[in-house]
Phi, psi and omega in degrees: 000148177242148176251176185288343181271350182283143180288153179270116184275342181268099186271180177295326178294321177297317180297319178296316180295323178294320178295317178298320179296318179295319179297317179297321180294319178294315178298327178300313179291323179297316180294318181297314180293320178297319179294321178296316178294325178296319179295316179296315180297316179296320179297312180295318180299317180295325178289325178290316180295320181281352180055050177242030181295336181275351180260136177281164180297324180293318178295321178295320179295321182282343181282123181284336181289326184260012184295320180295316180296315181294321178297315179294325177297314180294316182295316180298319179291320177294322177297317178297317177295318179295320177298317177296321179292321179296315178298321178298315179298317181296312182292322176293323177296319176298314181298314180293322178297317179295319178293326176292323177297314179298313181297319179296317180293318178296316179297320178297316179295320178295317180291329177293324180274351179091009179274174179238135177268115182258000000 
């Protein structure tokens, strides 16, 4: 419990860092979902442009003539997915790091004043 005479350990700087962490976390998910939709859209677009909608993926895989096209399609999609996953990891890491800084500083201030963080 806190009383009205106890100092407020959560400062404006902590609030700003927390907001930045939340924004980074939200952007991480937005980028990941956007990259997944981009991969799906690119995959569908390539099949429409190549006019292979009547061919199944297994038939396309077995066809030696279209192997280079199919390989580039898979590689491009994997690169896009990997890029989205890396951005997700980076932004989630930034968010977690900022929240850890805030928590460490608040705990340090509480222990310095003799209070307990519950």
